[in-house]
C-alpha distance (Angstrom), angle and dihedral (degrees) to the residues before:
residue distance angle dihedral
M1 . . .
G2 3.67 . .
E3 3.74 132.7 .
K4 3.81 90.3 -88.3
G5 3.82 92.6 56.5
E6 3.81 91.7 49.6
K7 3.82 91.8 52.1
H8 3.80 89.7 49.1
K9 3.85 90.5 53.2
E10 3.79 91.1 46.6
R11 3.78 91.3 50.9
R12 3.83 91.1 49.7
A13 3.80 91.6 49.3
F14 3.80 90.3 47.2
L15 3.82 92.1 50.5
K16 3.81 92.1 44.5
E17 3.80 92.7 50.6
G18 3.80 90.5 43.6
L19 3.79 92.0 53.1
W20 3.79 90.1 49.3
G21 3.78 90.1 51.1
V22 3.80 92.9 48.6
S23 3.83 90.6 47.0
I24 3.79 92.5 50.8
A25 3.80 91.6 47.0
A26 3.82 90.3 50.0
L27 3.80 91.5 50.1
G28 3.80 89.8 48.8
G29 3.78 90.2 50.7
L30 3.81 91.6 50.0
A31 3.80 91.4 48.5
G32 3.79 90.5 49.7
F33 3.80 91.1 49.3
A34 3.81 91.1 49.0
L35 3.79 91.2 50.8
T36 3.79 94.5 48.8
S37 3.79 94.2 44.9
S38 3.81 92.8 47.8
S39 3.80 91.5 47.4
E40 3.82 91.6 55.9
K41 3.76 109.9 111.2
K42 3.80 115.2 -107.2
T43 3.78 113.5 -121.9
V44 3.79 134.8 -163.7
W45 3.81 134.5 -163.7
Q46 3.80 119.1 -96.7
I47 3.80 140.2 167.4
D48 3.79 119.5 -119.1
P49 3.82 102.3 -137.3
Y50 3.79 91.0 -156.7
K51 3.83 91.3 60.0
C52 3.83 100.3 36.9
N53 3.81 113.6 108.8
S54 3.85 95.9 -168.0
C55 3.82 93.2 -117.5
G56 3.82 94.0 159.2
R57 3.81 96.1 -124.4
C58 3.81 92.5 118.3
E59 3.80 88.2 71.8
T60 3.80 95.9 52.5
R61 3.82 106.7 27.9
C62 3.82 100.8 55.1
V63 3.82 113.0 107.6
L64 3.80 89.7 -132.6
A65 3.81 121.5 88.7
Q66 3.80 88.3 -119.7
S67 3.80 113.7 30.2
A68 3.81 120.5 -106.8
V69 3.81 86.3 -137.8
K70 3.80 114.1 100.1
C71 3.78 135.7 176.6
V72 3.80 115.5 -108.9
Q73 3.78 131.5 -175.7
V74 3.78 135.9 -143.8
K75 3.79 102.0 -144.7
A76 3.81 91.6 -163.7
I77 3.82 89.5 63.1
C78 3.83 96.2 43.1
G79 3.80 116.5 104.2
Y80 3.84 92.5 -155.1
C81 3.81 87.1 -131.3
D82 3.79 123.7 -172.1
L83 3.81 88.1 -139.5
C84 3.81 99.8 43.4
T85 3.81 108.4 178.3
G86 3.79 89.5 -157.3
F87 3.81 87.3 61.7
F88 3.81 104.5 28.4
E89 3.78 128.4 44.9
S90 3.81 110.0 -98.9
D91 3.82 89.8 -108.9
P92 3.83 105.3 28.2
V93 3.80 121.7 -171.5
E94 3.82 87.1 -131.4
L95 3.78 135.9 -10.6
D96 3.79 93.7 -105.0
T97 3.76 130.8 109.3
G98 3.80 95.9 -105.8
A99 3.81 111.3 139.7
E100 3.81 91.5 -116.5
N101 3.80 89.5 63.5
L102 3.82 99.0 46.5
V103 3.79 128.6 92.2
C104 3.81 98.4 -153.3
P105 3.81 112.1 81.7
T106 3.82 93.1 -158.1
G107 3.80 101.5 41.8
A108 3.82 91.5 -115.8
I109 3.82 93.5 144.9
Q110 3.78 115.0 79.5
R111 3.82 119.4 -159.2
S112 3.82 122.5 -155.2
F113 3.80 128.1 -175.9
V114 3.82 113.8 -117.4
E115 3.82 103.4 170.7
D116 3.78 132.8 -47.2
P117 3.08 115.4 -38.5
Y118 3.84 97.3 4.1
F119 3.79 130.5 91.4
S120 3.78 131.9 -179.3
Y121 3.82 120.9 -135.9
A122 3.79 127.7 -154.8
I123 3.80 132.3 -178.4
D124 3.81 120.5 -129.9
E125 3.82 97.3 -151.0
D126 3.80 92.3 -165.7
L127 3.82 88.3 64.6
C128 3.81 97.0 38.0
V129 3.81 114.3 102.3
G130 3.82 97.2 -176.4
C131 3.82 94.8 -111.9
A132 3.85 92.0 144.7
R133 3.82 95.1 -141.6
C134 3.81 91.5 125.7
V135 3.81 91.0 46.3
K136 3.79 91.2 51.3
G137 3.83 91.4 50.6
C138 3.79 93.4 45.3
N139 3.80 92.4 49.9
A140 3.82 94.5 44.1
F141 3.80 98.9 51.5
G142 3.79 106.7 2.2
N143 3.74 136.9 54.7
G144 3.81 100.3 -84.3
S145 3.79 98.9 -108.5
L146 3.83 90.7 141.3
F147 3.82 119.1 72.4
L148 3.79 140.9 149.1
Q149 3.80 127.6 -99.7
I150 3.79 134.1 174.2
R151 3.80 109.5 -115.1
H152 3.79 106.5 -138.1
N153 3.79 94.5 -157.0
L154 3.83 86.0 65.4
C155 3.82 102.4 31.9
L156 3.82 119.5 97.5
D157 3.84 89.3 -151.8
C158 3.79 91.9 -130.8
N159 3.77 115.2 -156.2
E160 3.80 88.3 -121.3
C161 3.80 110.1 25.8
A162 3.81 109.9 -137.7
I163 3.80 90.4 -149.2
A164 3.81 92.2 51.4
A165 3.80 89.9 51.1
A166 3.83 90.5 52.5
C167 3.83 97.4 41.2
P168 3.83 108.9 115.8
A169 3.81 91.9 -163.7
Q170 3.83 94.1 48.7
A171 3.80 86.7 -130.2
I172 3.81 96.0 145.5
R173 3.78 118.2 82.9
R174 3.78 143.0 148.0
V175 3.80 116.4 -84.5
P176 3.83 130.6 -179.6
A177 3.83 111.3 -80.0
E178 3.80 90.8 -130.9
E179 3.83 88.4 60.8
P180 3.83 100.6 34.8
Y181 3.80 100.3 160.4
I182 3.80 131.2 66.7
L183 3.77 103.7 -155.9
K184 3.76 130.7 -169.7
E185 3.76 113.5 -112.9
V186 3.78 130.8 -139.5
K187 3.80 107.8 -107.9
């Protein structure tokens, strides 16, 4: 073989080795990308109860037939009031459990007698539609023990939450999945 044949072999070897090098670098880059993307922390949508203004959009803007937003309560904050404005209208006709006197349109808040003049309140999440009427009443005249949260066992975790897009208070944001709830604290 002449000098021309040797150069041709050298060029082939160079190209072959170069392609191997580029292939290995590309695989390394893909592996690095996979590692960094899998190490990103998973996040979920949640409502910040300190920013929420109880506008009622959580009930109607969720993509689900029944909103994934539910009312929750911090019992340690609750005053166990006889006239709970999260349960009763702010100016009830009477202090009885007639529908005309209650805030919740679905009967999701259960009231139980503790001792005079105290009552305990519990939320039936299956009945709660996330309308925020009880939250608004509790925050206006009570101590704020009722607030809204997105229940992650119901939420589809949409890439762009329809409720977050419609929230006038910008109270819905992404939080780490390992800490999915923003709870009110006893002060």
